[in-house]
C-alpha positions in Angstrom: 0.0 0.0 0.0 1.5 3.3 -1.0 1.9 6.2 1.4 -0.9 8.3 0.0 -3.4 5.5 0.3 -2.4 5.0 3.9 -2.8 8.7 4.6 -6.2 8.8 3.0 -7.3 5.7 5.0 -6.2 7.3 8.2 -8.1 10.5 7.4 -11.2 8.5 6.8 -10.7 6.6 10.0 -10.2 9.7 12.2 -13.4 11.1 10.9 -15.0 8.8 13.5 -13.9 11.3 16.1 -17.0 13.3 15.2 -19.0 10.5 16.6 -17.2 10.3 20.0 -19.0 12.5 22.5 -17.2 13.9 25.5 -18.5 14.5 29.0 -18.0 18.3 28.6 -20.8 20.4 27.2 -20.5 23.3 24.7 -20.4 26.7 26.2 -24.0 27.1 25.2 -24.8 24.0 27.4 -27.1 22.6 24.7 -25.2 19.4 24.1 -21.9 17.6 24.7 -19.1 18.3 22.3 -17.5 15.6 20.2 -13.8 14.9 20.1 -13.3 16.6 16.7 -15.0 19.8 18.0 -12.9 19.6 21.2 -9.6 19.4 19.2 -10.6 22.2 16.9 -11.7 24.4 19.7 -8.6 24.1 21.9 -6.4 24.6 18.8 -8.1 27.8 18.1 -7.8 28.9 21.7 -4.1 28.3 21.5 -3.8 30.5 18.5 -5.9 33.2 19.9 -4.2 33.2 23.3 -0.6 32.7 22.0 0.4 36.3 22.9 -0.3 35.5 26.6 2.2 32.6 26.7 5.2 33.1 29.0 7.5 31.5 26.4 9.4 33.7 24.0 10.4 30.8 21.8 7.1 29.0 21.7 6.8 26.6 18.8 3.1 27.2 17.9 3.2 24.7 15.1 4.2 22.0 17.5 1.5 23.1 20.0 -1.2 23.0 17.4 0.0 19.5 16.2 -0.1 18.2 19.8 -3.6 19.7 20.4 -4.9 18.2 17.2 -3.7 14.7 17.8 -3.8 14.4 21.7 -7.1 12.6 21.7 -6.2 10.2 18.9 -4.0 8.3 21.5 -7.0 7.8 23.7 -9.1 6.7 20.8 -6.5 4.2 19.6 -6.2 3.0 23.2 -9.9 2.3 23.5 -9.8 0.3 20.3 -7.0 -1.8 21.6 -8.7 -2.4 24.9 -11.9 -3.4 23.1 -10.0 -5.9 21.0 -8.2 -7.2 24.0 -11.5 -7.9 25.7 -12.8 -9.8 22.7 -9.6 -11.9 22.5 -9.7 -12.5 26.2 -13.3 -13.8 26.0 -12.4 -16.1 23.1 -9.4 -17.4 25.1 -11.6 -18.2 28.1 -14.2 -20.0 25.9 -11.5 -22.2 24.5 -10.4 -23.4 27.9 
């Protein structure tokens, strides 16, 4: 599989973040935000509030990258835990 195909597959997969709802509500209080909205919102907050950072050499590109991907680790972890539970149940049934 070439690199572009892998990248496109990943982009399609992370679209699922729009379906993962967090415990926190929107500022309006009308509903809970999803993971995609959360990452977008905190990334914008970082850009807007950058001037208030106490770092002169702040690497804003690095900050934005970290904010955009920080929940992907949790998402991948949940998938792994889910698969481990399935495998564990199959293992128990075989015994």
